[in-house]
Structures are given as structure tokens and as C-alpha cells.
N, C-alpha and C positions, 0 to 999 in steps of 0.2 A: 588590352591587358587590365585596365581599370574595371571594365565591365565584368570580366571573369572574377576579379577579386570580390566585387560586390555580390555576385551570384553565389560564390562559395561561402561568403560570410553569412548570407541569408540561409543557405542550406544548413550550415552548422547550427544556427539558431533553432531550426525546426527539429533537430534531433532531440529525442527525449532525454531527460535527466534520469539515469538509472542508479538507484541506491542499492548496492549489494548487501548481503548479510555479512557483517563484519563488526569489529569492536566499535567502530565509530558510527554505526547505524543509529544509535540513540540520539546522536547529535544531528545526523544528516536527514533522517526521516521527517522530523518536524520542519526543517528548512525546506525540504522538497514540497511538503504540503503547503507551506506558506507561499512558496513561489507559484504554485498552482492557483491559490486564492488570489494572489496579486495579478496574475495574468487574466483570470476570469473577470476581475473588477475592471481592469484596463480595457479588455476587449468586449465587456458587457455580454459575456456568454455564460451559458450554464456549464456545469462540470459533470461529466459522466465518470463514474468510478466503477471499473470492472474488476471483479475478483475472480482469479483463476486458480484452481487447485493445482498442486504439483502432480507430477506423474504418478507418485505412489500415495497420494493423499485421497481421502474420501470427499465426496460432495458435502457430507455432514460437517466435516472440519472446515470446509470452505464457507459454508453458511454461518458457522459460529464465528469465523474470522470476520466476515462482513458485519455481523451484529456487533462484535466487540469494537472494531475500528470505527464504525458509524457512531456508536454511543460514546465511546471513551476518547475519541480524538476529534472527529469532525464536528459532532454536535455540541461539544463543550467549548469550542473556540468562538469567542464573541464575534470575531471578524467574519465568520462563516454564516452568521445568521442572515445576512443580506444576500447570500448566494443561493442559487438553486442547484441542488445536487440530485443526480439520478443514479441510483445504485442498481447493479445487475451482477448476476453470476454468469461468467463466461465459460467457454470450453476449457478443458484441462490443458495446461501448458505441457510442453515436451520435457521440461526439467523441473525447476522449483516453482513453488506457489508464487503468484504475483498479484500486486494490486496496481492496476493501470489507471492513470488519471488523464482524461481527455478534456481539454478546454475547447468548447464548441465541438468540432470534429477532429481536432489535432491532438495527437498523443503528446502530452506534456511531460509526465513523469511516470516512472515505474519503480515501485518499492518491492524488492524481493523479500519474501517471507520465509522464515525458517520452517523446516518440515514440521507439520502438525502443531505449529505455534503461531501466535500473532507476532507481527513485527514490533520492535521497540518503538514507542511513539512519543516518549517524553524524556528529554535529557535532564538528568540530575535532579529529578523531582520525585514525585510521589511514586512509590513502588507499585501501586495498583496498575500503573500503565506500562510496566515492563512486560516483556513477552510472557504470554500465558499459554499453558498447554490446552490444546483443543480436543484431545482424545483422552479417555480415561485409561489409565494403565491397568493391565490385568493383574489382579491380586492372586498370588499363588497361595493356595491353602495347603498347609502341611498336615498330613494325616498321621495320627499316632498309630504305630503298629502294636498289635496286641501279642 
């Protein structure tokens, strides 16, 4: 019985932390990223960050999401300067866009991204890091009738 409890406790630890798109994402996303960094330091492993476009998103939007998150969240955190990050674009997901964080080869966290937007990466701080649109909205030109 004790052995089964230990096995199940280890199994739960290996499940990834999933941060959905909701009102608390601005607080939870930075925490999830910090947990990934902490695990990488403890395990002395590199971090693989895989960006997956949502079912209805373009690969261009996904590339912009990668550039934005890399520059505005991961590279500006002092604790991350000592870590090795590998960035990649993955296959489209079957539903929403995702950012997956692997420590070594183990899936640690998944941040769900709003459609055609970046995830909120900073709680209660500078508005530059709140979700940004990744696609240009089509401008409707009104024609004057003669």
C-alpha cells in the first residue's frame, strides 16, 4: 500500500502545470515560468520551449508569438541568463495555441495562448507585456457614392 502511494505521488509530480486562458493568467503565467526556471536550475537541465499555433491560427502568428515571448518575458528575466533555452516551432495543436516548456525531456508547463494573441506575461506591471495582437485587423474602406 505504501509503495502504491509513493508511485502515485511521483506520477502526479510529473504531470505538467497547465495555465488556461482566464482572468488569473496574468498572475499564473509568470509563476509557471518561474517554476520551470527553478526546476531547470535544480536538475541542471536545459529548457526547451515549443510554440504551437492553434487550429485556426497561422504559422506567422505563431512565429510572432515566439519572438514576443522570447524577447519580452524570457530574455528580460535576470534569473534566466544562466539557463540554456532552446526555442522551436511545433506542429499545430488541435485546439488553442500553446507554449510548452520542457525541462530536459520532461514536459513541465503548458501556457495556453489566446487566439491570435500573446499570453499575458506580467502581473500588475507594465502594460507593454499584456497580451498583444499578432495579426493585423483588416481595415474597411468606405467608398463615397456619387
